MDTraj code that builds the backbone (N, CA, C; nanometers):
import mdtraj as md
import numpy as np

residues = "UNK UNK UNK UNK UNK UNK UNK UNK UNK UNK UNK UNK UNK UNK UNK UNK UNK UNK UNK UNK UNK UNK UNK UNK UNK UNK UNK UNK UNK UNK UNK UNK UNK UNK UNK UNK UNK UNK UNK UNK UNK UNK UNK UNK UNK UNK UNK UNK UNK UNK UNK UNK UNK UNK UNK UNK UNK UNK UNK UNK UNK UNK UNK UNK UNK UNK UNK UNK UNK UNK UNK UNK UNK UNK UNK UNK UNK UNK UNK UNK UNK UNK UNK UNK UNK UNK UNK UNK UNK UNK UNK UNK UNK UNK UNK UNK UNK UNK UNK UNK UNK UNK UNK UNK UNK UNK UNK UNK UNK UNK UNK UNK UNK UNK UNK UNK UNK UNK UNK UNK UNK UNK UNK UNK UNK UNK UNK UNK UNK UNK UNK UNK UNK UNK UNK UNK UNK UNK UNK UNK UNK UNK UNK UNK UNK UNK UNK UNK UNK UNK UNK UNK UNK UNK UNK UNK UNK UNK UNK UNK UNK UNK UNK UNK UNK UNK UNK UNK".split()
xyz = np.array([
    [-1.3776, 4.3918, 6.6360],
    [-1.2256, 4.4132, 6.5950],
    [-1.1948, 4.2721, 6.5273],
    [-1.1063, 4.2913, 6.4664],
    [-1.0182, 4.1831, 6.3772],
    [-0.9241, 4.1165, 6.4849],
    [-0.9323, 3.9902, 6.4537],
    [-0.8049, 3.9302, 6.5134],
    [-0.6732, 3.9488, 6.5345],
    [-0.6464, 3.9909, 6.4255],
    [-0.4773, 4.0489, 6.3877],
    [-0.4887, 4.1707, 6.4783],
    [-0.5878, 4.2503, 6.4507],
    [-0.5388, 4.4026, 6.5626],
    [-0.5310, 4.3740, 6.7150],
    [-0.6389, 4.2789, 6.7735],
    [-0.6647, 4.2230, 6.8841],
    [-0.5229, 4.1395, 6.9011],
    [-0.4538, 4.1137, 6.8459],
    [-0.3200, 3.9993, 6.8653],
    [-0.1928, 4.0933, 6.8796],
    [-0.2057, 4.2181, 6.7898],
    [-0.1128, 4.3157, 6.8064],
    [-0.1247, 4.4018, 6.9263],
    [-0.2577, 4.4475, 6.9697],
    [-0.2646, 4.5200, 7.0504],
    [-0.2363, 4.4389, 7.2019],
    [-0.2842, 4.3383, 7.2616],
    [-0.2375, 4.2409, 7.3222],
    [-0.0929, 4.1932, 7.3568],
    [-0.0102, 4.1891, 7.2028],
    [0.0928, 4.1497, 7.2630],
    [0.1778, 4.2753, 7.3298],
    [0.1700, 4.4018, 7.2338],
    [0.2245, 4.5487, 7.3128],
    [0.2135, 4.5338, 7.4568],
    [0.0784, 4.5340, 7.4591],
    [0.0421, 4.5608, 7.6299],
    [0.1043, 4.4438, 7.7017],
    [0.1170, 4.3161, 7.6647],
    [0.1858, 4.2247, 7.7423],
    [0.3794, 4.2785, 7.7450],
    [0.4269, 4.3138, 7.6422],
    [0.5354, 4.3428, 7.6584],
    [0.5654, 4.4740, 7.7437],
    [0.4578, 4.5692, 7.7488],
    [0.4963, 4.6571, 7.8596],
    [0.4724, 4.6322, 7.9758],
    [0.3968, 4.5337, 8.0338],
    [0.3674, 4.4566, 8.1545],
    [0.4873, 4.3909, 8.2096],
    [0.5480, 4.3007, 8.0876],
    [0.6709, 4.2126, 8.1325],
    [0.7964, 4.3280, 8.1527],
    [0.7666, 4.4325, 8.0905],
    [0.8978, 4.5039, 8.1519],
    [0.8874, 4.5904, 8.2914],
    [0.7666, 4.6316, 8.3090],
    [0.7264, 4.6979, 8.4251],
    [0.7997, 4.5768, 8.5464],
    [0.7197, 4.4337, 8.5142],
    [0.7345, 4.3525, 8.6374],
    [0.8935, 4.3435, 8.6413],
    [0.9692, 4.3245, 8.5407],
    [1.1054, 4.3326, 8.5288],
    [1.1834, 4.4463, 8.5853],
    [1.1594, 4.5621, 8.5946],
    [1.1833, 4.7038, 8.6312],
    [1.1467, 4.7114, 8.7858],
    [1.0488, 4.7477, 8.8023],
    [1.0224, 4.7684, 8.9276],
    [1.0441, 4.7229, 9.0324],
    [1.0795, 4.7714, 9.1577],
    [1.1762, 4.7135, 9.2981],
    [1.0753, 4.6043, 9.3152],
    [0.9378, 4.6328, 9.3256],
    [0.8320, 4.5554, 9.4111],
    [0.6961, 4.5909, 9.3138],
    [0.6286, 4.4906, 9.2867],
    [0.5227, 4.4593, 9.2331],
    [0.4103, 4.3966, 9.2806],
    [0.2823, 4.4164, 9.3141],
    [0.2053, 4.3420, 9.3951],
    [0.1019, 4.2750, 9.2284],
    [-0.0238, 4.2000, 9.3221],
    [-0.0707, 4.1038, 9.2260],
    [-0.1587, 4.2164, 9.1282],
    [-0.2085, 4.1494, 9.0323],
    [-0.3145, 4.1880, 8.9278],
    [-0.2600, 4.3264, 8.8554],
    [-0.1515, 4.3200, 8.7891],
    [-0.0815, 4.4574, 8.7359],
    [-0.1790, 4.4141, 8.5986],
    [-0.2235, 4.5379, 8.5596],
    [-0.3231, 4.5741, 8.4066],
    [-0.1885, 4.6851, 8.3635],
    [-0.1554, 4.6727, 8.2237],
    [-0.0937, 4.7956, 8.1382],
    [-0.1810, 4.7836, 8.0041],
    [-0.2532, 4.9171, 8.0065],
    [-0.3009, 4.9143, 7.8856],
    [-0.2579, 4.9711, 7.7529],
    [-0.1626, 5.0456, 7.7943],
    [-0.1178, 5.1678, 7.7374],
    [0.0640, 5.1703, 7.7263],
    [0.1232, 5.2684, 7.6873],
    [0.2666, 5.2395, 7.6712],
    [0.2887, 5.3128, 7.7988],
    [0.3651, 5.2127, 7.8908],
    [0.4362, 5.2460, 8.0003],
    [0.5403, 5.1939, 8.0708],
    [0.5958, 5.2776, 8.1333],
    [0.7412, 5.2704, 8.1998],
    [0.7543, 5.2892, 8.3606],
    [0.8155, 5.2600, 8.4222],
    [0.8925, 5.2803, 8.5790],
    [1.0399, 5.2943, 8.5978],
    [1.0753, 5.2772, 8.7145],
    [1.2018, 5.3406, 8.7322],
    [1.2426, 5.1956, 8.8319],
    [1.3647, 5.1606, 8.8337],
    [1.3758, 5.0524, 8.9359],
    [1.3598, 5.0838, 9.0893],
    [1.3388, 5.2114, 9.1001],
    [1.2781, 5.2565, 9.2729],
    [1.1349, 5.2801, 9.2611],
    [1.0615, 5.1924, 9.1747],
    [0.9033, 5.2206, 9.1746],
    [0.8524, 5.1013, 9.2523],
    [0.7770, 5.0997, 9.3645],
    [0.6667, 5.0180, 9.4473],
    [0.5639, 4.9939, 9.4011],
    [0.5254, 4.8796, 9.3676],
    [0.3348, 4.9028, 9.3080],
    [0.2934, 4.8158, 9.4045],
    [0.1449, 4.8376, 9.4499],
    [0.0571, 4.7620, 9.4933],
    [-0.0093, 4.7027, 9.4062],
    [-0.1330, 4.6409, 9.4888],
    [-0.2221, 4.5252, 9.4138],
    [-0.3019, 4.5986, 9.3113],
    [-0.3465, 4.5284, 9.2494],
    [-0.4536, 4.5696, 9.1461],
    [-0.4094, 4.7287, 9.0917],
    [-0.3180, 4.7297, 9.0330],
    [-0.2587, 4.8917, 8.9677],
    [-0.2852, 4.8413, 8.8202],
    [-0.3592, 4.9650, 8.7556],
    [-0.4042, 4.9856, 8.6394],
    [-0.3326, 5.0607, 8.5574],
    [-0.2471, 5.0700, 8.4649],
    [-0.1723, 5.2098, 8.3752],
    [-0.2484, 5.1825, 8.2413],
    [-0.2698, 5.3020, 8.2030],
    [-0.3202, 5.3056, 8.0732],
    [-0.2452, 5.3959, 7.9820],
    [-0.1257, 5.4130, 8.0539],
    [-0.0405, 5.4964, 7.9847],
    [0.0396, 5.5650, 8.0679],
    [0.1474, 5.4862, 8.1893],
    [0.1796, 5.5997, 8.2346],
    [0.3671, 5.5863, 8.2403],
    [0.4137, 5.6981, 8.2410],
    [0.5454, 5.7045, 8.2749],
    [0.6018, 5.7738, 8.3784],
    [0.6840, 5.6762, 8.4604],
    [0.7525, 5.7144, 8.5873],
    [0.9108, 5.7151, 8.5713],
    [0.9510, 5.8677, 8.6021],
    [1.0642, 5.8902, 8.5860],
    [1.1564, 5.9391, 8.6834],
    [1.2700, 5.9764, 8.7198],
    [1.3421, 6.0322, 8.7875],
    [1.4334, 5.9060, 8.9096],
    [1.5017, 5.9758, 8.9893],
    [1.5786, 5.8853, 9.0778],
    [1.4712, 5.8627, 9.2130],
    [1.4044, 5.9518, 9.2253],
    [1.3388, 5.9250, 9.3699],
    [1.2214, 5.8278, 9.3692],
    [1.2512, 5.7529, 9.5187],
    [1.1557, 5.6283, 9.5076],
    [1.0136, 5.7255, 9.4838],
    [0.9102, 5.6144, 9.4292],
    [0.7950, 5.6098, 9.3733],
    [0.6908, 5.4798, 9.4247],
    [0.5920, 5.5468, 9.5104],
    [0.5235, 5.4389, 9.5893],
    [0.3552, 5.4167, 9.5424],
    [0.2948, 5.3358, 9.4642],
    [0.1664, 5.3087, 9.4692],
    [0.0789, 5.2211, 9.5030],
    [0.0113, 5.2497, 9.5850],
    [-0.0838, 5.1911, 9.6719],
    [-0.2040, 5.0901, 9.5695],
    [-0.2594, 5.0086, 9.6532],
    [-0.3497, 4.9067, 9.5661],
    [-0.4939, 4.9849, 9.5270],
    [-0.5466, 4.9420, 9.4306],
    [-0.6376, 4.9600, 9.3421],
    [-0.6311, 5.1146, 9.2853],
    [-0.5132, 5.1222, 9.2355],
    [-0.4490, 5.2434, 9.1586],
    [-0.5170, 5.2214, 8.9862],
    [-0.5470, 5.3710, 8.9283],
    [-0.6218, 5.3712, 8.8141],
    [-0.5246, 5.5096, 8.7627],
    [-0.5010, 5.4821, 8.6491],
    [-0.4614, 5.6017, 8.5431],
    [-0.5403, 5.6029, 8.4299],
    [-0.5557, 5.7371, 8.3641],
    [-0.5670, 5.7521, 8.2443],
    [-0.4579, 5.7479, 8.1386],
    [-0.4922, 5.7817, 8.0154],
    [-0.3898, 5.7807, 7.9406],
    [-0.2822, 5.8841, 7.9384],
    [-0.1687, 5.8901, 7.8748],
    [-0.0524, 5.9874, 7.8907],
    [-0.0309, 6.0796, 8.0261],
    [0.0246, 5.9677, 8.1119],
    [0.0413, 6.0165, 8.2750],
    [0.1681, 6.0451, 8.2838],
    [0.2154, 6.1115, 8.3842],
    [0.3492, 6.1073, 8.3797],
    [0.3859, 6.1423, 8.5663],
    [0.4579, 6.0612, 8.6242],
    [0.4889, 6.1062, 8.7747],
    [0.6419, 6.1136, 8.7300],
    [0.7102, 6.1959, 8.8159],
    [0.8308, 6.2796, 8.7896],
    [0.8741, 6.2747, 8.9408],
    [1.0054, 6.2535, 8.9442],
    [1.0797, 6.2285, 9.0900],
    [1.2280, 6.3044, 9.1346],
    [1.2445, 6.3454, 9.0181],
    [1.3591, 6.4672, 9.0283],
    [1.3827, 6.5526, 8.9311],
    [1.4061, 6.6444, 8.9836],
    [1.4154, 6.7568, 8.8823],
    [1.5674, 6.8316, 8.8998],
    [1.6006, 6.8918, 8.7673],
    [1.7055, 6.9772, 8.7663],
    [1.7656, 7.0577, 8.9077],
    [1.9049, 7.0872, 8.8947],
    [1.9420, 7.1810, 9.0109],
    [1.9711, 7.3144, 8.9460],
    [1.8646, 7.3856, 8.9372],
    [1.8647, 7.5136, 8.8756],
    [1.9015, 7.6447, 8.9473],
    [1.8810, 7.6120, 9.0888],
    [1.9199, 7.7472, 9.1905],
    [2.0710, 7.7334, 9.2550],
    [2.0991, 7.5994, 9.2964],
    [2.2282, 7.5787, 9.3263],
    [2.3327, 7.5724, 9.2962],
    [2.3213, 7.5171, 9.1801],
    [2.4233, 7.4583, 9.0584],
    [2.5148, 7.5360, 9.0320],
    [2.5915, 7.4844, 8.9439],
    [2.7283, 7.5280, 8.8798],
    [2.7312, 7.5838, 8.7466],
    [2.6030, 7.5621, 8.6771],
    [2.5995, 7.5744, 8.5534],
    [2.3952, 7.6729, 8.5330],
    [2.4317, 7.7632, 8.4270],
    [2.2817, 7.8137, 8.3829],
    [2.2221, 7.7236, 8.2298],
    [2.1019, 7.7216, 8.2296],
    [2.0038, 7.7040, 8.3188],
    [2.0009, 7.5986, 8.4774],
    [2.0941, 7.5100, 8.4345],
    [2.1062, 7.3930, 8.5532],
    [2.2032, 7.3282, 8.5273],
    [2.2779, 7.2515, 8.6149],
    [2.3356, 7.1507, 8.6085],
    [2.3574, 7.0573, 8.6015],
    [2.4445, 6.9258, 8.6541],
    [2.4718, 6.8176, 8.6247],
    [2.3718, 6.7085, 8.7153],
    [2.3503, 6.8135, 8.8140],
    [2.3010, 6.7244, 8.9655],
    [2.1323, 6.7559, 8.8990],
    [2.0545, 6.6193, 8.9583],
    [1.9677, 6.6030, 9.0196],
    [1.9250, 6.6370, 9.1821],
    [1.7792, 6.7020, 9.1645],
    [1.7225, 6.6724, 9.3256],
    [1.5965, 6.6051, 9.3289],
    [1.6100, 6.4923, 9.3770],
    [1.5230, 6.3656, 9.3857],
    [1.4020, 6.3784, 9.5582],
    [1.3072, 6.3496, 9.5022],
    [1.1856, 6.3466, 9.5890],
    [1.1234, 6.2826, 9.5856],
    [1.0829, 6.1922, 9.6948],
    [0.9725, 6.0853, 9.6779],
    [0.8481, 6.1085, 9.6368],
    [0.7702, 6.0093, 9.5414],
    [0.6450, 6.0382, 9.5475],
    [0.5436, 5.9157, 9.6203],
    [0.4532, 5.9709, 9.6603],
    [0.3659, 5.8423, 9.7486],
    [0.2203, 5.8491, 9.6939],
    [0.1731, 5.7666, 9.6392],
    [0.0081, 5.7774, 9.6092],
    [-0.0563, 5.6609, 9.6729],
    [-0.1232, 5.6844, 9.7454],
    [-0.1839, 5.5682, 9.8880],
    [-0.2930, 5.4972, 9.7960],
    [-0.3681, 5.4318, 9.8467],
    [-0.4617, 5.3086, 9.7857],
    [-0.6130, 5.3907, 9.7345],
    [-0.6558, 5.3081, 9.6195],
    [-0.7812, 5.3799, 9.6034],
    [-0.7838, 5.5414, 9.5026],
    [-0.6815, 5.5429, 9.4310],
    [-0.6236, 5.6617, 9.3981],
    [-0.6712, 5.6395, 9.2380],
    [-0.7684, 5.7387, 9.1922],
    [-0.7535, 5.7419, 9.0184],
    [-0.7225, 5.9067, 8.9660],
    [-0.6416, 5.8567, 8.9011],
    [-0.5773, 6.0164, 8.7794],
    [-0.6710, 5.9980, 8.6808],
    [-0.6856, 6.1051, 8.6045],
    [-0.7501, 6.1291, 8.4829],
    [-0.6013, 6.1160, 8.3701],
    [-0.6581, 6.1365, 8.2524],
    [-0.5767, 6.1679, 8.1219],
    [-0.4947, 6.2713, 8.1625],
    [-0.3446, 6.2386, 8.1097],
    [-0.2528, 6.3549, 8.0899],
    [-0.2258, 6.4444, 8.2345],
    [-0.2201, 6.3412, 8.3260],
    [-0.1978, 6.4163, 8.4830],
    [-0.0103, 6.3922, 8.4875],
    [0.0423, 6.5294, 8.5803],
    [0.1465, 6.5114, 8.5548],
    [0.1601, 6.5067, 8.7053],
    [0.2286, 6.4205, 8.7919],
    [0.2867, 6.4803, 8.9389],
    [0.4102, 6.4685, 8.9642],
    [0.4530, 6.5900, 9.0512],
    [0.5694, 6.6461, 9.0465],
    [0.6341, 6.6183, 9.1913],
    [0.7713, 6.5678, 9.1784],
    [0.8633, 6.5330, 9.2854],
    [0.8098, 6.5973, 9.4427],
    [0.8431, 6.5074, 9.5386],
    [0.7643, 6.5264, 9.6711],
    [0.6232, 6.5231, 9.6847],
    [0.5506, 6.4646, 9.5963],
    [0.4491, 6.4988, 9.6325],
    [0.3436, 6.3547, 9.6892],
    [0.2473, 6.4070, 9.7910],
    [0.1709, 6.2222, 9.8289],
    [0.0215, 6.2632, 9.8065],
    [-0.0176, 6.1781, 9.7257],
    [-0.1695, 6.1830, 9.7077],
    [-0.2382, 6.0667, 9.7876],
    [-0.3342, 6.1050, 9.9090],
    [-0.3998, 6.0531, 9.9935],
    [-0.5123, 5.9478, 9.9452],
    [-0.5237, 5.8188, 10.0337],
    [-0.6264, 5.7797, 10.0076],
    [-0.7285, 5.7861, 9.9083],
    [-0.8023, 5.7458, 9.8348],
    [-0.9613, 5.8008, 9.7601],
    [-0.9545, 5.9023, 9.6972],
    [-0.8573, 5.9882, 9.6909],
    [-0.8504, 6.0678, 9.5563],
    [-0.8663, 6.0975, 9.4539],
    [-0.8984, 6.1684, 9.3712],
    [-0.9178, 6.1937, 9.2418],
    [-0.8473, 6.2891, 9.1867],
    [-0.8012, 6.2758, 9.0521],
    [-0.7250, 6.3805, 9.0165],
    [-0.7929, 6.4200, 8.8833],
    [-0.8103, 6.5388, 8.8440],
    [-0.8679, 6.5462, 8.7109],
    [-0.8149, 6.5677, 8.5702],
    [-0.8521, 6.5335, 8.4749],
    [-0.7363, 6.4698, 8.3529],
    [-0.7111, 6.6433, 8.3308],
    [-0.5371, 6.6105, 8.2931],
    [-0.5147, 6.7378, 8.2470],
    [-0.4206, 6.8153, 8.3740],
    [-0.4455, 6.7517, 8.4768],
    [-0.3803, 6.8437, 8.5913],
    [-0.2267, 6.8877, 8.6351],
    [-0.1697, 6.9322, 8.6774],
    [-0.0436, 6.9183, 8.7524],
    [-0.0413, 6.9092, 8.8865],
    [-0.0161, 6.8019, 8.9346],
    [0.0252, 6.7946, 9.0841],
    [0.1437, 6.8441, 9.1260],
    [0.1757, 6.9561, 9.2216],
    [0.2810, 6.9940, 9.2856],
    [0.2423, 7.0070, 9.4241],
    [0.1575, 6.9584, 9.4872],
    [0.1386, 6.9516, 9.6212],
    [0.0624, 6.8271, 9.6606],
    [0.0800, 6.8254, 9.8120],
    [0.0082, 6.6596, 9.8686],
    [-0.1658, 6.7296, 9.8168],
    [-0.2700, 6.5867, 9.8157],
    [-0.3623, 6.5852, 9.7949],
    [-0.4239, 6.5194, 9.8818],
    [-0.5276, 6.5759, 9.9776],
    [-0.5512, 6.5395, 10.1060],
    [-0.6542, 6.4239, 10.0665],
    [-0.6879, 6.3178, 10.1680],
    [-0.7669, 6.2240, 10.1437],
    [-0.8907, 6.2479, 10.0970],
    [-0.9552, 6.1158, 10.0177],
    [-1.0848, 6.1538, 9.9561],
    [-1.0910, 6.3080, 9.8711],
    [-1.0041, 6.3447, 9.8771],
    [-1.0422, 6.4773, 9.7551],
    [-1.0336, 6.4836, 9.6446],
    [-1.1221, 6.5524, 9.5624],
    [-1.1193, 6.5661, 9.3949],
    [-1.0459, 6.6775, 9.3566],
    [-0.9191, 6.6933, 9.3187],
    [-0.8424, 6.8237, 9.2606],
    [-0.8112, 6.8422, 9.1216],
    [-0.8121, 6.9129, 9.0809],
    [-0.7704, 6.9592, 8.9004],
    [-0.6996, 7.0832, 8.8846],
    [-0.6736, 7.1121, 8.7925],
    [-0.6014, 7.2444, 8.7417],
    [-0.4227, 7.2374, 8.7472],
    [-0.4053, 7.3430, 8.7002],
    [-0.2743, 7.3752, 8.6954],
    [-0.2549, 7.5167, 8.7880],
    [-0.2014, 7.5082, 8.8986],
    [-0.1779, 7.3655, 8.9669],
    [-0.3113, 7.3124, 9.0302],
    [-0.2795, 7.1546, 9.0618],
    [-0.4144, 7.1136, 9.0990],
    [-0.4840, 7.1639, 9.2384],
    [-0.5986, 7.1717, 9.2769],
    [-0.6301, 7.2476, 9.3661],
    [-0.7556, 7.1601, 9.4182],
    [-0.7645, 7.1386, 9.5108],
    [-0.9050, 7.0702, 9.5943],
    [-1.0383, 7.1578, 9.5318],
    [-1.1333, 7.0960, 9.5091],
    [-1.2635, 7.1674, 9.4753],
    [-1.3675, 7.0848, 9.5174],
    [-1.3686, 6.9649, 9.5590],
    [-1.4483, 6.8848, 9.6223],
    [-1.4108, 6.7144, 9.7046],
    [-1.5068, 6.6986, 9.7608],
    [-1.4498, 6.5680, 9.8138],
    [-1.5456, 6.4407, 9.8183],
    [-1.5080, 6.3458, 9.8113],
    [-1.6036, 6.2331, 9.7636],
    [-1.7266, 6.2172, 9.8976],
    [-1.8304, 6.1659, 9.8387],
    [-1.9096, 6.1310, 9.9466],
    [-1.8059, 5.9957, 10.0393],
    [-1.7807, 6.0402, 10.1628],
    [-1.6982, 5.9380, 10.2219],
    [-1.7489, 5.8317, 10.2828],
    [-1.9310, 5.8546, 10.3349],
    [-1.9672, 5.7478, 10.3699],
    [-1.9763, 5.6178, 10.2637],
    [-2.0173, 5.7007, 10.1433],
    [-2.0389, 5.5923, 10.0689],
    [-1.9100, 5.5037, 9.9953],
    [-1.8211, 5.5854, 10.0395],
    [-1.6894, 5.5374, 9.9767],
    [-1.6333, 5.4191, 10.0815],
    [-1.6218, 5.4676, 10.2265],
    [-1.6206, 5.3658, 10.3209],
    [-1.7118, 5.2315, 10.3224],
    [-1.8304, 5.2335, 10.2724],
    [-1.9232, 5.1605, 10.2714],
    [-1.8583, 5.0654, 10.1677],
    [-1.8143, 5.1389, 10.0451],
    [-1.8067, 5.0422, 9.9258],
    [-1.6423, 4.9682, 9.9786],
    [-1.5774, 5.0144, 10.0533],
    [-1.4020, 4.9938, 10.0704],
    [-1.4635, 4.8736, 10.1820],
    [-1.5156, 4.8822, 10.2553],
    [-1.6074, 4.7629, 10.3564],
    [-1.6459, 4.6439, 10.2925],
    [-1.6848, 4.6552, 10.1961],
    [-1.7576, 4.5581, 10.1215],
    [-1.6277, 4.4887, 9.9924],
    [-1.5255, 4.5570, 10.0176],
    [-1.4079, 4.5066, 9.9086],
    [-1.4765, 4.5441, 9.7459],
    [-1.5442, 4.6292, 9.7121],
    [-1.5807, 4.6707, 9.6393],
    [-1.4737, 4.7295, 9.4993],
    [-1.3927, 4.6562, 9.4701],
    [-1.2712, 4.7596, 9.4070],
    [-1.2933, 4.7144, 9.2722],
    [-1.2859, 4.8202, 9.1449],
    [-1.2647, 4.7807, 9.0266],
    [-1.1171, 4.7492, 8.9646],
])
top = md.Topology()
chain = top.add_chain()
for i, resn in enumerate(residues, 1):
    res = top.add_residue(resn, chain, resSeq=i)
    for name in ("N", "CA", "C"):
        top.add_atom(name, md.element.get_by_symbol(name[0]), res)
traj = md.Trajectory(xyz[None], top)
């Protein structure tokens, strides 16, 4: 890679990282931002969060735990339009906000969308291209539209690595 190209890429990454540090309500240590990313002022980030292209939008609280990794073009949405009880069609000017919680050691693949009110529990993996509409249990591997659990991690191996603090 030529040095100008590397400089340009690092400059963009640094801008995204600075914007997140400035905007997030709380940000832990070792934030890495490798692609276009943005958060809200109601976002709480743990340590060792890695964004490879994450957009967080909405008015609900978004909490992301330690050792989180995202693929490219991911989105977390914490508010939806009031389409059912509003005073206009297809929706009115009010928003319905619901918190999103992502626990420690979660990995989401490319182009995952997480909808309002969802909790993704510790150690879960979300398959690329999935739409997460409901809570995902601890250690689960889920995918699809809507995302469904189709496998579970090797829990003994996971706990062994966690005990040895082997985090990527």
